[in-house]
N, CA, C and O atoms as a printed pandas DataFrame, in Angstrom:
     atom_number atom_name residue_name chain_id  residue_number  x_coord  y_coord  z_coord
0              1         N          UNK        A               1  -19.436   -9.922   -1.307
1              2        CA          UNK        A               1  -18.230   -9.334   -2.839
2              3         C          UNK        A               1  -16.992   -9.556   -1.624
3              4         O          UNK        A               1  -17.298   -9.223   -0.479
4              5         N          UNK        A               2  -15.601  -10.115   -1.876
5              6        CA          UNK        A               2  -14.643   -9.562   -1.275
6              7         C          UNK        A               2  -13.488   -9.825   -2.341
7              8         O          UNK        A               2  -13.797  -10.169   -3.481
8              9         N          UNK        A               3  -12.534   -9.709   -2.072
9             10        CA          UNK        A               3  -10.853   -9.688   -2.811
10            11         C          UNK        A               3  -10.065  -10.272   -1.904
11            12         O          UNK        A               3  -10.503  -10.606   -0.803
12            13         N          UNK        A               4   -9.011  -10.428   -2.213
13            14        CA          UNK        A               4   -7.916  -10.957   -2.651
14            15         C          UNK        A               4   -6.526  -10.035   -2.451
15            16         O          UNK        A               4   -6.022   -9.513   -3.445
16            17         N          UNK        A               5   -5.995   -9.879   -1.265
17            18        CA          UNK        A               5   -5.201   -8.845   -1.545
18            19         C          UNK        A               5   -3.537   -9.517   -0.887
19            20         O          UNK        A               5   -3.457  -10.406   -0.039
20            21         N          UNK        A               6   -2.110   -8.669   -1.680
21            22        CA          UNK        A               6   -0.864   -9.019   -1.222
22            23         C          UNK        A               6   -0.788   -8.136   -0.510
23            24         O          UNK        A               6   -1.135   -6.980   -0.753
24            25         N          UNK        A               7   -0.283   -8.589    0.562
25            26        CA          UNK        A               7    0.130   -7.570    2.020
26            27         C          UNK        A               7    1.400   -8.363    2.865
27            28         O          UNK        A               7    1.167   -9.422    3.447
28            29         N          UNK        A               8    2.862   -7.699    2.872
29            30        CA          UNK        A               8    3.350   -8.081    4.502
30            31         C          UNK        A               8    3.802  -10.026    3.893
31            32         O          UNK        A               8    3.983  -10.968    4.665
32            33         N          UNK        A               9    3.867  -10.080    2.416
33            34        CA          UNK        A               9    4.441  -11.075    2.066
34            35         C          UNK        A               9    3.740  -12.632    1.722
35            36         O          UNK        A               9    4.149  -13.722    1.322
36            37         N          UNK        A              10    1.802  -11.729    2.337
37            38        CA          UNK        A              10    0.837  -13.130    2.350
38            39         C          UNK        A              10   -0.204  -12.617    1.617
39            40         O          UNK        A              10   -0.258  -11.407    1.397
40            41         N          UNK        A              11   -1.565  -13.856    0.954
41            42        CA          UNK        A              11   -1.943  -12.880    0.951
42            43         C          UNK        A              11   -3.687  -13.029    1.656
43            44         O          UNK        A              11   -4.083  -13.974    2.339
44            45         N          UNK        A              12   -4.238  -12.200    1.376
45            46        CA          UNK        A              12   -5.803  -12.643    2.515
46            47         C          UNK        A              12   -6.542  -12.037    2.417
47            48         O          UNK        A              12   -6.623  -10.821    2.595
48            49         N          UNK        A              13   -7.572  -13.110    1.964
49            50        CA          UNK        A              13   -9.317  -13.019    1.650
50            51         C          UNK        A              13  -10.125  -11.858    2.363
51            52         O          UNK        A              13  -10.769  -12.215    3.349
52            53         N          UNK        A              14  -10.184  -10.529    2.012
53            54        CA          UNK        A              14  -11.038   -9.829    2.750
54            55         C          UNK        A              14  -12.072   -9.613    2.275
55            56         O          UNK        A              14  -12.044   -9.904    1.079
56            57         N          UNK        A              15  -14.056   -8.824    2.944
57            58        CA          UNK        A              15  -14.934   -8.640    2.579
58            59         C          UNK        A              15  -14.649   -7.356    3.988
59            60         O          UNK        A              15  -14.062   -7.165    5.053
60            61         N          UNK        A              16  -15.862   -6.574    2.670
61            62        CA          UNK        A              16  -16.673   -5.038    3.548
62            63         C          UNK        A              16  -17.357   -5.604    4.888
63            64         O          UNK        A              16  -18.116   -6.508    5.235
64            65         N          UNK        A              17  -16.554   -4.412    5.493
65            66        CA          UNK        A              17  -17.006   -5.179    7.217
66            67         C          UNK        A              17  -16.336   -5.346    8.511
67            68         O          UNK        A              17  -16.351   -4.930    9.670
68            69         N          UNK        A              18  -15.538   -6.444    7.459
69            70        CA          UNK        A              18  -14.763   -7.109    8.406
70            71         C          UNK        A              18  -13.309   -6.573    9.305
71            72         O          UNK        A              18  -12.879   -5.455    9.019
72            73         N          UNK        A              19  -12.767   -7.183   10.106
73            74        CA          UNK        A              19  -11.886   -6.361   11.221
74            75         C          UNK        A              19  -11.125   -7.979   10.567
75            76         O          UNK        A              19  -11.565   -9.127   10.642
76            77         N          UNK        A              20   -9.335   -7.234    9.689
77            78        CA          UNK        A              20   -8.749   -8.690    9.660
78            79         C          UNK        A              20   -7.427   -7.554   10.662
79            80         O          UNK        A              20   -7.274   -6.372   10.969
80            81         N          UNK        A              21   -6.774   -8.815   10.824
81            82        CA          UNK        A              21   -5.071   -8.205   11.572
82            83         C          UNK        A              21   -4.170   -9.045    9.991
83            84         O          UNK        A              21   -4.507  -10.041    9.352
84            85         N          UNK        A              22   -2.647   -7.856    9.767
85            86        CA          UNK        A              22   -2.094   -7.713    8.438
86            87         C          UNK        A              22   -0.597   -7.905    9.929
87            88         O          UNK        A              22   -0.430   -8.014   11.144
88            89         N          UNK        A              23    0.231   -7.814    8.386
89            90        CA          UNK        A              23    1.587   -8.100    9.123
90            91         C          UNK        A              23    1.578   -6.617    9.708
91            92         O          UNK        A              23    0.443   -6.233    9.990
92            93         N          UNK        A              24    2.624   -5.681    9.955
93            94        CA          UNK        A              24    2.735   -4.414   10.636
94            95         C          UNK        A              24    2.732   -3.776    9.669
95            96         O          UNK        A              24    3.514   -4.093    8.772
96            97         N          UNK        A              25    1.596   -2.319    9.452
97            98        CA          UNK        A              25    2.373   -1.702    8.456
98            99         C          UNK        A              25    1.953   -0.459    9.531
99           100         O          UNK        A              25    1.180   -0.456   10.489
100          101         N          UNK        A              26    2.932    0.745    8.860
101          102        CA          UNK        A              26    3.457    2.014    9.563
102          103         C          UNK        A              26    1.966    3.495    9.540
103          104         O          UNK        A              26    1.576    4.146    8.570
104          105         N          UNK        A              27    1.701    3.529   10.365
105          106        CA          UNK        A              27    0.489    4.589   10.654
106          107         C          UNK        A              27   -0.730    4.546   11.830
107          108         O          UNK        A              27   -1.066    3.397   12.115
108          109         N          UNK        A              28   -1.184    5.230   12.292
109          110        CA          UNK        A              28   -1.583    5.873   13.566
110          111         C          UNK        A              28   -3.073    5.310   12.859
111          112         O          UNK        A              28   -3.487    5.421   11.705
112          113         N          UNK        A              29   -3.569    4.779   13.855
113          114        CA          UNK        A              29   -4.968    4.519   14.659
114          115         C          UNK        A              29   -5.896    5.838   13.790
115          116         O          UNK        A              29   -5.819    7.038   14.055
116          117         N          UNK        A              30   -6.564    5.345   12.951
117          118        CA          UNK        A              30   -8.203    6.146   12.338
118          119         C          UNK        A              30   -7.647    5.896   11.088
119          120         O          UNK        A              30   -8.498    5.576   10.258
120          121         N          UNK        A              31   -5.491    5.971   10.313
121          122        CA          UNK        A              31   -5.474    6.593    9.412
122          123         C          UNK        A              31   -5.799    5.621    8.119
123          124         O          UNK        A              31   -5.748    4.413    8.347
124          125         N          UNK        A              32   -6.083    5.983    6.972
125          126        CA          UNK        A              32   -6.631    5.503    6.029
126          127         C          UNK        A              32   -5.484    4.699    5.726
127          128         O          UNK        A              32   -4.346    4.986    6.097
128          129         N          UNK        A              33   -5.921    3.259    4.760
129          130        CA          UNK        A              33   -4.846    2.162    3.909
130          131         C          UNK        A              33   -5.397    1.791    2.839
131          132         O          UNK        A              33   -6.597    1.547    2.965
132          133         N          UNK        A              34   -4.936    1.645    1.756
133          134        CA          UNK        A              34   -5.255    1.603    0.278
134          135         C          UNK        A              34   -4.288    0.104   -0.409
135          136         O          UNK        A              34   -3.091    0.090   -0.693
136          137         N          UNK        A              35   -4.983   -0.693   -0.492
137          138        CA          UNK        A              35   -4.435   -2.311   -1.233
138          139         C          UNK        A              35   -4.603   -2.223   -2.570
139          140         O          UNK        A              35   -5.681   -2.560   -3.060
140          141         N          UNK        A              36   -3.373   -1.671   -3.501
141          142        CA          UNK        A              36   -3.090   -1.542   -4.854
142          143         C          UNK        A              36   -3.635   -3.129   -5.328
143          144         O          UNK        A              36   -4.378   -3.528   -6.225
144          145         N          UNK        A              37   -3.025   -3.651   -4.473
145          146        CA          UNK        A              37   -2.729   -5.149   -5.215
146          147         C          UNK        A              37   -3.231   -6.217   -4.972
147          148         O          UNK        A              37   -2.924   -7.170   -4.256
148          149         N          UNK        A              38   -3.804   -6.051   -5.440
149          150        CA          UNK        A              38   -5.001   -6.734   -5.912
150          151         C          UNK        A              38   -5.156   -8.196   -7.064
151          152         O          UNK        A              38   -5.203   -8.249   -8.293
152          153         N          UNK        A              39   -5.214   -9.476   -5.787
153          154        CA          UNK        A              39   -5.146  -10.665   -6.429
154          155         C          UNK        A              39   -6.039  -11.458   -7.719
155          156         O          UNK        A              39   -5.862  -12.103   -8.752
156          157         N          UNK        A              40   -7.337  -10.784   -6.660
157          158        CA          UNK        A              40   -8.756  -11.875   -7.255
158          159         C          UNK        A              40   -9.472  -10.705   -6.236
159          160         O          UNK        A              40   -9.198  -10.336   -5.094
160          161         N          UNK        A              41  -11.115  -10.080   -7.766
161          162        CA          UNK        A              41  -12.067   -9.967   -7.101
162          163         C          UNK        A              41  -13.153  -10.844   -7.446
163          164         O          UNK        A              41  -12.980  -11.655   -8.356
164          165         N          UNK        A              42  -14.349  -10.781   -6.781
165          166        CA          UNK        A              42  -15.802  -10.895   -6.576
166          167         C          UNK        A              42  -16.792  -10.225   -6.906
167          168         O          UNK        A              42  -17.293   -9.719   -5.902
168          169         N          UNK        A              43  -17.203  -10.030   -7.613
169          170        CA          UNK        A              43  -18.756   -9.499   -7.371
170          171         C          UNK        A              43  -20.139  -10.153   -6.845
171          172         O          UNK        A              43  -21.311   -9.888   -7.112
172          173         N          UNK        A              44  -19.525  -11.145   -5.962
173          174        CA          UNK        A              44  -21.257  -12.087   -6.222
174          175         C          UNK        A              44  -21.056  -12.928   -7.401
175          176         O          UNK        A              44  -20.611  -14.074   -7.458
176          177         N          UNK        A              45  -21.402  -12.271   -8.189
177          178        CA          UNK        A              45  -22.021  -13.580   -9.421
178          179         C          UNK        A              45  -20.339  -14.022  -10.022
179          180         O          UNK        A              45  -19.828  -15.125   -9.827
180          181         N          UNK        A              46  -19.694  -12.903  -10.754
181          182        CA          UNK        A              46  -18.637  -13.441  -11.245
182          183         C          UNK        A              46  -16.854  -12.840  -11.043
183          184         O          UNK        A              46  -16.374  -11.708  -11.093
184          185         N          UNK        A              47  -16.279  -14.117  -10.820
185          186        CA          UNK        A              47  -14.488  -14.122  -10.248
186          187         C          UNK        A              47  -13.927  -12.993  -11.208
187          188         O          UNK        A              47  -14.302  -12.838  -12.370
188          189         N          UNK        A              48  -13.074  -12.307  -10.626
189          190        CA          UNK        A              48  -12.275  -11.599  -11.402
190          191         C          UNK        A              48  -10.478  -12.031  -10.611
191          192         O          UNK        A              48   -9.905  -11.622   -9.601
192          193         N          UNK        A              49   -9.982  -13.329  -12.024
193          194        CA          UNK        A              49   -9.085  -12.688  -11.626
194          195         C          UNK        A              49   -7.178  -12.488  -12.229
195          196         O          UNK        A              49   -6.836  -12.752  -13.382
196          197         N          UNK        A              50   -6.575  -12.177  -11.553
197          198        CA          UNK        A              50   -5.195  -10.853  -12.682
198          199         C          UNK        A              50   -4.855  -11.659  -12.967
199          200         O          UNK        A              50   -5.291  -12.806  -12.862
200          201         N          UNK        A              51   -3.635  -11.105  -13.578
201          202        CA          UNK        A              51   -2.502  -11.900  -14.057
202          203         C          UNK        A              51   -1.391  -10.964  -14.678
203          204         O          UNK        A              51   -1.197  -10.523  -15.811
204          205         N          UNK        A              52   -0.524  -10.804  -13.051
205          206        CA          UNK        A              52   -1.042  -11.538  -11.756
206          207         C          UNK        A              52   -2.121  -10.644  -10.899
207          208         O          UNK        A              52   -2.942  -11.127  -10.120
208          209         N          UNK        A              53   -1.912   -8.806  -11.282
209          210        CA          UNK        A              53   -2.650   -8.575  -10.540
210          211         C          UNK        A              53   -3.932   -7.186  -11.243
211          212         O          UNK        A              53   -3.677   -6.657  -12.325
212          213         N          UNK        A              54   -4.895   -6.887  -10.643
213          214        CA          UNK        A              54   -6.169   -6.288  -11.235
214          215         C          UNK        A              54   -5.570   -4.484  -10.977
215          216         O          UNK        A              54   -4.982   -4.031   -9.995
216          217         N          UNK        A              55   -5.878   -3.961  -11.910
217          218        CA          UNK        A              55   -5.492   -2.532  -12.068
218          219         C          UNK        A              55   -6.597   -1.616  -11.247
219          220         O          UNK        A              55   -6.587   -0.643  -10.494
220          221         N          UNK        A              56   -7.619   -2.572  -11.884
221          222        CA          UNK        A              56   -8.743   -1.401  -11.828
222          223         C          UNK        A              56   -9.767   -1.367  -10.340
223          224         O          UNK        A              56  -10.718   -0.633  -10.070
224          225         N          UNK        A              57   -9.090   -2.543   -9.500
225          226        CA          UNK        A              57   -9.901   -2.413   -8.383
226          227         C          UNK        A              57   -8.726   -1.815   -6.650
227          228         O          UNK        A              57   -7.577   -1.657   -6.236
228          229         N          UNK        A              58   -9.686   -1.753   -6.416
229          230        CA          UNK        A              58   -8.292   -1.198   -4.533
230          231         C          UNK        A              58   -9.816   -1.299   -3.408
231          232         O          UNK        A              58  -10.991   -1.023   -3.652
232          233         N          UNK        A              59   -9.153   -1.814   -2.145
233          234        CA          UNK        A              59   -9.555   -2.195   -1.289
234          235         C          UNK        A              59   -8.671   -0.641   -0.793
235          236         O          UNK        A              59   -7.637   -0.080   -1.156
236          237         N          UNK        A              60  -10.109   -0.289    0.564
237          238        CA          UNK        A              60  -10.012    0.464    1.097
238          239         C          UNK        A              60  -10.153    0.169    2.822
239          240         O          UNK        A              60  -11.093   -0.546    3.173
240          241         N          UNK        A              61   -9.627    0.480    3.420
241          242        CA          UNK        A              61   -9.951    0.116    5.002
242          243         C          UNK        A              61   -8.779    1.301    5.656
243          244         O          UNK        A              61   -7.895    1.828    4.980
244          245         N          UNK        A              62   -9.054    1.569    7.239
245          246        CA          UNK        A              62   -8.606    2.226    8.286
246          247         C          UNK        A              62   -8.334    0.952    9.112
247          248         O          UNK        A              62   -8.890   -0.139    9.242
248          249         N          UNK        A              63   -6.631    1.899    9.894
249          250        CA          UNK        A              63   -6.441    1.068   10.696
250          251         C          UNK        A              63   -7.145    1.335   12.433
251          252         O          UNK        A              63   -7.237    2.405   13.035
252          253         N          UNK        A              64   -7.627   -0.272   12.968
253          254        CA          UNK        A              64   -8.132   -0.336   14.332
254          255         C          UNK        A              64   -6.872   -0.001   15.435
255          256         O          UNK        A              64   -6.822    1.010   16.136
256          257         N          UNK        A              65   -5.778   -1.205   15.408
257          258        CA          UNK        A              65   -5.430   -0.964   16.716
258          259         C          UNK        A              65   -3.935   -1.631   15.859
259          260         O          UNK        A              65   -3.854   -2.573   15.070
260          261         N          UNK        A              66   -2.842   -0.683   16.411
261          262        CA          UNK        A              66   -1.973   -1.349   16.530
262          263         C          UNK        A              66   -1.034   -2.131   17.592
263          264         O          UNK        A              66   -0.806   -1.392   18.549
264          265         N          UNK        A              67   -0.501   -3.231   17.701
265          266        CA          UNK        A              67   -0.376   -3.935   18.803
266          267         C          UNK        A              67    0.600   -5.235   17.740
267          268         O          UNK        A              67    1.045   -5.263   16.593
268          269         N          UNK        A              68    0.564   -6.273   19.051
269          270        CA          UNK        A              68    2.005   -7.237   19.660
270          271         C          UNK        A              68    0.558   -8.462   19.413
271          272         O          UNK        A              68   -0.651   -8.355   19.617
272          273         N          UNK        A              69    1.278   -9.390   18.979
273          274        CA          UNK        A              69    0.792  -10.862   19.052
274          275         C          UNK        A              69    1.601  -11.486   20.381
275          276         O          UNK        A              69    2.609  -11.182   21.018
276          277         N          UNK        A              70    0.300  -12.821   20.446
277          278        CA          UNK        A              70    0.469  -13.310   22.013
278          279         C          UNK        A              70    2.034  -13.997   21.424
279          280         O          UNK        A              70    2.477  -14.532   20.407
280          281         N          UNK        A              71    2.692  -13.409   23.366
281          282        CA          UNK        A              71    3.760  -14.757   22.300
282          283         C          UNK        A              71    3.928  -15.616   22.977
283          284         O          UNK        A              71    3.378  -15.745   24.071
284          285         N          UNK        A              72    5.047  -16.706   22.282
285          286        CA          UNK        A              72    5.167  -17.775   21.560
286          287         C          UNK        A              72    7.291  -18.267   22.554
287          288         O          UNK        A              72    8.115  -17.566   23.143
288          289         N          UNK        A              73    7.245  -19.395   22.272
289          290        CA          UNK        A              73    8.451  -19.911   22.941
290          291         C          UNK        A              73    9.120  -20.305   21.499
291          292         O          UNK        A              73    8.566  -20.897   20.572
292          293         N          UNK        A              74   10.102  -19.947   21.545
293          294        CA          UNK        A              74   10.749  -20.391   20.767
294          295         C          UNK        A              74   12.126  -21.864   21.348
295          296         O          UNK        A              74   12.728  -21.259   22.235
296          297         N          UNK        A              75   12.563  -22.807   21.290
297          298        CA          UNK        A              75   13.524  -23.785   22.031
298          299         C          UNK        A              75   13.965  -24.433   21.681
299          300         O          UNK        A              75   13.398  -25.495   21.427
300          301         N          UNK        A              76   15.422  -24.214   21.403
301          302        CA          UNK        A              76   15.967  -25.384   20.783
302          303         C          UNK        A              76   16.848  -26.397   21.836
303          304         O          UNK        A              76   17.384  -26.223   22.931
304          305         N          UNK        A              77   16.751  -27.174   21.208
305          306        CA          UNK        A              77   17.214  -28.406   22.423
306          307         C          UNK        A              77   18.150  -29.449   21.665
307          308         O          UNK        A              77   17.567  -29.486   20.582
308          309         N          UNK        A              78   19.462  -30.506   21.517
309          310        CA          UNK        A              78   20.358  -31.124   21.785
310          311         C          UNK        A              78   20.638  -31.992   22.865
311          312         O          UNK        A              78   21.453  -31.800   23.767
312          313         N          UNK        A              79   19.667  -33.258   22.647
313          314        CA          UNK        A              79   20.204  -33.823   23.851
314          315         C          UNK        A              79   21.265  -34.261   23.766
315          316         O          UNK        A              79   21.655  -34.503   22.624
316          317         N          UNK        A              80   21.940  -34.475   24.609
317          318        CA          UNK        A              80   23.203  -35.091   25.448
318          319         C          UNK        A              80   24.220  -34.339   24.730
319          320         O          UNK        A              80   25.161  -34.930   24.200
320          321         N          UNK        A              81   24.097  -33.100   24.677
321          322        CA          UNK        A              81   24.780  -31.955   24.495
322          323         C          UNK        A              81   25.286  -30.765   24.942
323          324         O          UNK        A              81   26.058  -29.933   24.467
324          325         N          UNK        A              82   24.758  -30.859   25.825
325          326        CA          UNK        A              82   24.000  -29.735   26.872
326          327         C          UNK        A              82   23.893  -28.257   26.420
327          328         O          UNK        A              82   24.689  -27.374   26.741
328          329         N          UNK        A              83   22.541  -28.070   25.441
329          330        CA          UNK        A              83   22.551  -27.263   24.502
330          331         C          UNK        A              83   20.790  -27.009   24.292
331          332         O          UNK        A              83   19.854  -27.484   23.650
332          333         N          UNK        A              84   21.041  -26.041   25.194
333          334        CA          UNK        A              84   19.459  -25.113   25.071
334          335         C          UNK        A              84   19.692  -23.869   24.693
335          336         O          UNK        A              84   20.779  -23.316   24.519
336          337         N          UNK        A              85   18.297  -23.329   24.539
337          338        CA          UNK        A              85   18.173  -22.325   23.619
338          339         C          UNK        A              85   16.761  -21.822   23.704
339          340         O          UNK        A              85   15.766  -22.320   23.177
340          341         N          UNK        A              86   16.871  -20.383   24.714
341          342        CA          UNK        A              86   15.094  -20.854   25.221
342          343         C          UNK        A              86   14.985  -19.099   25.170
343          344         O          UNK        A              86   15.469  -18.295   25.966
344          345         N          UNK        A              87   13.752  -18.707   23.300
345          346        CA          UNK        A              87   14.311  -17.368   23.357
346          347         C          UNK        A              87   12.226  -16.981   23.376
347          348         O          UNK        A              87   11.279  -17.574   23.892
348          349         N          UNK        A              88   12.324  -15.967   22.695
349          350        CA          UNK        A              88   10.596  -15.273   23.775
350          351         C          UNK        A              88   10.197  -14.695   22.196
351          352         O          UNK        A              88   11.342  -14.339   21.915
352          353         N          UNK        A              89    9.598  -14.434   21.274
353          354        CA          UNK        A              89    8.898  -13.544   20.029
354          355         C          UNK        A              89    7.388  -12.983   20.321
355          356         O          UNK        A              89    6.728  -13.662   21.108
356          357         N          UNK        A              90    7.002  -12.251   19.977
357          358        CA          UNK        A              90    5.488  -11.150   19.841
358          359         C          UNK        A              90    6.031  -10.570   18.564
359          360         O          UNK        A              90    7.050   -9.940   18.279
360          361         N          UNK        A              91    5.060  -10.976   17.945
361          362        CA          UNK        A              91    5.013  -10.961   16.467
362          363         C          UNK        A              91    4.282   -9.438   16.561
363          364         O          UNK        A              91    3.703   -9.235   17.628
364          365         N          UNK        A              92    4.248   -8.474   15.684
365          366        CA          UNK        A              92    3.603   -7.020   15.731
366          367         C          UNK        A              92    3.227   -7.347   14.831
367          368         O          UNK        A              92    3.791   -8.125   14.062
368          369         N          UNK        A              93    1.607   -6.564   14.613
369          370        CA          UNK        A              93    0.893   -6.490   13.725
370          371         C          UNK        A              93   -0.129   -5.453   13.191
371          372         O          UNK        A              93    0.599   -4.465   13.286
372          373         N          UNK        A              94   -1.049   -5.072   12.801
373          374        CA          UNK        A              94   -1.632   -4.344   12.677
374          375         C          UNK        A              94   -3.592   -4.881   11.970
375          376         O          UNK        A              94   -3.944   -5.651   11.077
376          377         N          UNK        A              95   -4.189   -4.206   12.708
377          378        CA          UNK        A              95   -5.901   -4.510   12.734
378          379         C          UNK        A              95   -6.263   -3.743   11.849
379          380         O          UNK        A              95   -5.962   -2.549   11.879
380          381         N          UNK        A              96   -7.072   -4.357   10.766
381          382        CA          UNK        A              96   -7.710   -2.987   10.233
382          383         C          UNK        A              96   -8.547   -3.402   10.225
383          384         O          UNK        A              96   -8.752   -4.595   10.449
384          385         N          UNK        A              97   -9.729   -2.182    9.841
385          386        CA          UNK        A              97  -11.504   -2.602    9.079
386          387         C          UNK        A              97  -11.579   -1.750    7.650
387          388         O          UNK        A              97  -11.257   -0.650    7.199
388          389         N          UNK        A              98  -12.250   -3.049    7.220
389          390        CA          UNK        A              98  -12.013   -2.696    5.757
390          391         C          UNK        A              98  -13.864   -1.677    4.937
391          392         O          UNK        A              98  -14.923   -2.237    4.652
392          393         N          UNK        A              99  -13.721   -1.024    4.884
393          394        CA          UNK        A              99  -14.404   -0.249    4.734
394          395         C          UNK        A              99  -15.061   -0.137    3.364
395          396         O          UNK        A              99  -16.251    0.088    3.148
396          397         N          UNK        A             100  -13.759   -0.395    2.173
397          398        CA          UNK        A             100  -14.773   -0.001    0.824
398          399         C          UNK        A             100  -13.884   -1.216   -0.295
399          400         O          UNK        A             100  -12.755   -1.638   -0.044
400          401         N          UNK        A             101  -14.504   -1.513   -1.222
401          402        CA          UNK        A             101  -13.816   -2.359   -2.123
402          403         C          UNK        A             101  -14.284   -1.703   -3.487
403          404         O          UNK        A             101  -15.445   -1.301   -3.568
404          405         N          UNK        A             102  -13.607   -1.608   -4.328
405          406        CA          UNK        A             102  -14.279   -0.351   -4.900
406          407         C          UNK        A             102  -13.052   -0.740   -6.603
407          408         O          UNK        A             102  -11.857   -0.870   -6.872
408          409         N          UNK        A             103  -14.711   -0.777   -7.444
409          410        CA          UNK        A             103  -13.350   -0.831   -9.038
410          411         C          UNK        A             103  -14.766   -1.408   -9.641
411          412         O          UNK        A             103  -15.931   -1.394   -9.243
412          413         N          UNK        A             104  -14.049   -1.952  -10.866
413          414        CA          UNK        A             104  -14.374   -2.683  -11.697
414          415         C          UNK        A             104  -13.373   -3.433  -12.306
415          416         O          UNK        A             104  -12.466   -2.864  -12.915
416          417         N          UNK        A             105  -13.449   -4.999  -12.186
417          418        CA          UNK        A             105  -12.719   -5.499  -12.927
418          419         C          UNK        A             105  -13.653   -6.508  -13.564
419          420         O          UNK        A             105  -14.083   -7.605  -13.208
420          421         N          UNK        A             106  -13.860   -5.506  -14.964
421          422        CA          UNK        A             106  -14.618   -5.871  -15.937
422          423         C          UNK        A             106  -13.601   -6.368  -17.142
423          424         O          UNK        A             106  -13.924   -7.129  -18.054
424          425         N          UNK        A             107  -12.281   -5.759  -16.942
425          426        CA          UNK        A             107  -11.071   -5.969  -18.037
426          427         C          UNK        A             107  -10.112   -6.386  -17.249
427          428         O          UNK        A             107   -9.650   -5.557  -16.465
428          429         N          UNK        A             108   -9.784   -7.208  -17.249
429          430        CA          UNK        A             108   -8.025   -7.646  -16.360
430          431         C          UNK        A             108   -7.095   -7.286  -16.944
431          432         O          UNK        A             108   -6.171   -7.833  -16.342
432          433         N          UNK        A             109   -6.730   -6.792  -17.634
433          434        CA          UNK        A             109   -6.471   -6.600  -18.924
434          435         C          UNK        A             109   -6.047   -5.049  -18.946
435          436         O          UNK        A             109   -6.921   -4.217  -18.704
436          437         N          UNK        A             110   -4.586   -4.586  -19.260
437          438        CA          UNK        A             110   -4.539   -3.373  -18.948
438          439         C          UNK        A             110   -5.403   -2.331  -20.144
439          440         O          UNK        A             110   -5.448   -1.112  -19.982
C-alpha cells in the first residue's frame, strides 16, 4: 500500500513504516503531521488517481528529526572578467515516519 502526496512544492511516494525527508515543516519532534493533499493511492490491487486530489484518503505521520542537509557550494565564475562568487547553502528538512495511510479511495469524485 502506498500513496503519492504533495508537500512543499514536491510530490512524494510514501509507504507505511518508512522514513522520508521532506521540505521543512514547522513542528516539534514527535508531533503529528497530516497530509490531506493525496494525489494517488494504491491498496495493492487497485490504483486510484485523483483529479487532482483524493478527498477520502489521508496520510498520518510524525516528526522524527528537524535538521539541515549537507552543505552545497554555489560557485559563479566568468572567465577573463575577474568575477567569482562562492556561496554555501544548507537546505533545511524534516524527517517523517509514516504511521498510517487511511481512508477509502473507492469513489474519487466528491
